[in-house]
C-alpha positions in Angstrom: 59.7 12.0 -48.0 59.8 8.3 -48.7 58.3 7.8 -52.1 59.5 4.2 -52.9 57.1 1.7 -54.3 54.8 -0.1 -51.8 56.7 -2.7 -49.8 53.7 -4.7 -48.5 50.0 -5.3 -49.5 47.8 -2.5 -48.6 50.4 0.2 -48.5 49.2 3.1 -50.8 51.6 5.0 -52.9 48.9 7.6 -53.6 48.8 8.3 -49.9 52.5 8.9 -49.8 52.2 11.3 -52.7 49.3 13.0 -51.0 51.4 13.5 -47.7 54.3 14.8 -49.9 52.0 17.3 -51.5 50.6 18.5 -48.1 54.2 18.8 -46.8 55.4 20.9 -49.8 52.3 23.2 -49.3 53.2 23.8 -45.7 56.9 24.4 -46.6 56.1 26.7 -49.4 54.3 28.7 -46.8 57.4 28.9 -44.7 56.7 26.2 -42.1 59.1 23.5 -41.3 57.8 19.8 -41.5 58.9 16.5 -40.3 57.7 13.2 -42.0 56.4 10.3 -40.1 59.6 8.3 -40.6 61.6 11.3 -39.1 59.4 11.4 -36.1 59.7 7.6 -35.6 63.5 7.9 -35.7 63.6 10.7 -33.2 61.2 8.9 -30.8 63.2 5.6 -31.1 66.5 7.2 -30.1 66.0 8.6 -26.5 63.8 10.8 -24.5 66.3 13.6 -24.8 66.4 13.3 -28.5 62.7 13.4 -28.8 62.4 16.4 -26.5 65.2 18.2 -28.6 63.4 17.7 -31.8 60.1 18.9 -30.3 61.7 22.1 -29.1 63.2 22.6 -32.5 59.7 22.8 -33.9 57.9 24.7 -31.1 58.6 27.1 -28.3 57.3 24.5 -25.9 57.6 20.8 -25.6 54.8 19.0 -23.8 54.7 15.2 -23.3 52.3 12.4 -22.4 53.2 9.1 -20.9 52.6 5.9 -22.8 51.4 2.5 -21.4 54.9 1.5 -20.4 55.6 4.7 -18.6 57.7 6.3 -21.4 57.4 10.0 -21.9 56.3 10.8 -25.5 57.0 14.2 -27.2 56.1 13.6 -30.8 53.3 11.0 -31.0 50.1 10.0 -29.3 49.8 6.9 -27.1 47.1 4.5 -28.1 46.9 2.0 -25.2 48.7 -0.5 -23.2 52.1 -2.0 -24.1 53.6 1.3 -25.3 51.6 1.5 -28.6 51.5 4.9 -30.0 50.2 6.7 -33.2 52.5 8.9 -35.4 50.9 11.7 -37.4 51.7 11.8 -41.1 53.3 15.2 -40.7 54.5 17.4 -37.8 54.6 21.1 -38.6 56.4 23.7 -36.6 54.2 26.1 -34.8 54.8 28.7 -32.0 51.6 27.6 -30.2 52.7 23.9 -30.0 53.2 21.1 -32.4 50.8 20.8 -35.4 49.9 17.2 -36.1 48.7 16.7 -39.7 46.7 13.6 -40.9 46.2 13.2 -44.6 43.2 10.8 -45.0 42.3 10.1 -48.6 40.2 6.8 -47.8 37.8 5.8 -45.0 39.2 4.0 -42.0 37.1 1.4 -40.1 35.3 3.5 -37.4 37.0 1.4 -34.6 40.3 2.4 -35.9 39.5 6.0 -36.3 38.0 6.2 -32.9 41.2 4.7 -31.4 43.3 7.3 -33.1 41.0 10.3 -32.3 40.9 9.1 -28.6 44.7 9.2 -28.6 44.8 12.8 -30.0 42.2 13.8 -27.4 44.4 12.5 -24.6 47.6 14.0 -26.0 46.7 17.6 -25.9 49.8 18.3 -23.9 51.8 17.3 -26.9 49.9 18.8 -29.8 48.8 22.4 -30.0 46.6 21.6 -32.9 45.5 18.5 -34.8 44.5 18.9 -38.5 42.8 16.3 -40.7 43.2 17.0 -44.3 40.6 14.7 -45.7 38.4 13.7 -48.8 34.6 14.4 -48.4 33.7 10.9 -47.4 36.4 10.9 -44.7 35.2 14.3 -43.5 31.7 12.9 -43.1 33.0 10.1 -41.0 35.2 12.3 -38.8 33.0 15.2 -38.0 29.6 14.1 -39.2 27.2 15.1 -42.1 23.7 16.5 -42.9 21.5 13.8 -44.6 20.8 15.2 -48.2 17.1 14.4 -48.0 16.0 14.9 -44.4 18.4 17.6 -43.4 19.1 15.7 -40.1 22.6 16.1 -38.8 24.6 12.9 -37.7 27.7 13.3 -35.4 30.9 11.9 -36.5 33.6 10.0 -34.6 35.2 13.3 -33.4 32.0 14.2 -31.5 31.6 10.6 -30.1 35.1 10.7 -28.5 34.8 14.2 -27.1 37.1 16.0 -29.6 34.2 18.1 -30.7 31.0 19.1 -29.1 27.8 17.6 -30.5 26.4 19.1 -33.7 27.8 20.7 -36.8 31.4 21.8 -36.1 32.2 25.5 -35.9 35.9 25.7 -36.7 38.3 28.6 -36.2 41.8 28.8 -37.7 43.2 28.2 -34.2 40.7 25.3 -33.2 42.6 22.6 -31.3 41.0 20.1 -33.7 40.3 21.0 -37.4 39.1 19.0 -40.4 39.7 20.6 -43.8 38.8 19.3 -47.4 42.1 18.1 -48.8 42.8 19.6 -52.2 46.2 18.6 -53.5 48.2 21.1 -55.6 49.9 18.6 -57.7 47.5 17.9 -60.8 48.4 14.2 -61.1 47.7 13.6 -57.3 44.5 15.5 -57.6 43.3 13.5 -60.7 44.0 10.1 -59.1 42.3 11.3 -55.8 39.1 12.4 -57.7 39.0 9.1 -59.6 39.0 7.1 -56.4 35.8 8.9 -55.3 33.8 8.2 -58.5 32.1 5.2 -60.0 34.3 3.3 -62.4 32.1 4.3 -65.4 32.7 8.0 -64.8 36.4 7.8 -64.8 38.2 9.8 -67.5 41.8 10.3 -68.5 44.1 13.1 -67.3 43.3 15.4 -70.3 39.6 15.2 -70.1 39.8 15.7 -66.2 41.9 18.9 -66.7 39.3 20.2 -69.1 36.5 19.5 -66.6 38.5 21.2 -63.8 39.0 24.3 -66.0 35.3 24.5 -66.7 34.5 24.0 -63.0 36.8 26.9 -62.1 34.9 29.2 -64.6 31.3 28.0 -63.8 31.3 26.9 -60.1 28.6 28.7 -58.0 27.1 28.2 -54.6 30.5 26.9 -53.2 30.1 23.5 -55.0 33.2 21.4 -54.8 34.5 19.8 -58.0 33.1 16.4 -57.5 29.6 17.6 -56.5 29.8 19.9 -59.7 30.9 17.0 -61.8 28.1 14.7 -60.5 25.6 17.4 -61.5 26.8 17.4 -65.2 25.7 13.8 -65.7 22.2 13.1 -66.9 
């Protein structure tokens, strides 16, 4: 993984660390992973190289043709002029490549719509697409229930046809799957939680660890840590 300091405005080191956390989790489970830069290198070499890498990760290698007529084995075309989207991680899977997106902050709906359309149209390449996302991103991707009215609002995935209308009913083998991202590395988890709270609520790492330990002991009704934490404040 490339964990150098950010090289241009807007690049997020926390996102790089979150992707590394996800990759390590997959690899500790016995899966082989490729980072985005490795995928870019394979795709930029030749068609044969990209197909060879795909076959090294899966028993089958599907492809989709981009806007310039080039066959793509490891990424999703996003429109004309050969533009493509590379997943944060590719994970080896017998049923086809597993594309993993680690989303810790909300994208503009138009940008998210562009990427999800690309994945919708690249089913020949990816056996499954998994979004590991924070709660605000999950709501944007696959919808949410209004806390007061109880009315369901579809997300971008429903709008582009990746999911049927209404609350999603995921299975482990669903072609498109959204999961709550919960990093294993405490430092990453701490920083990620702080990003989702008002500044006045932010605490240092020691206090955060104490709160997490208390949540582990007291949680009930399936409340996530942030929802539980918000309930502690008067």
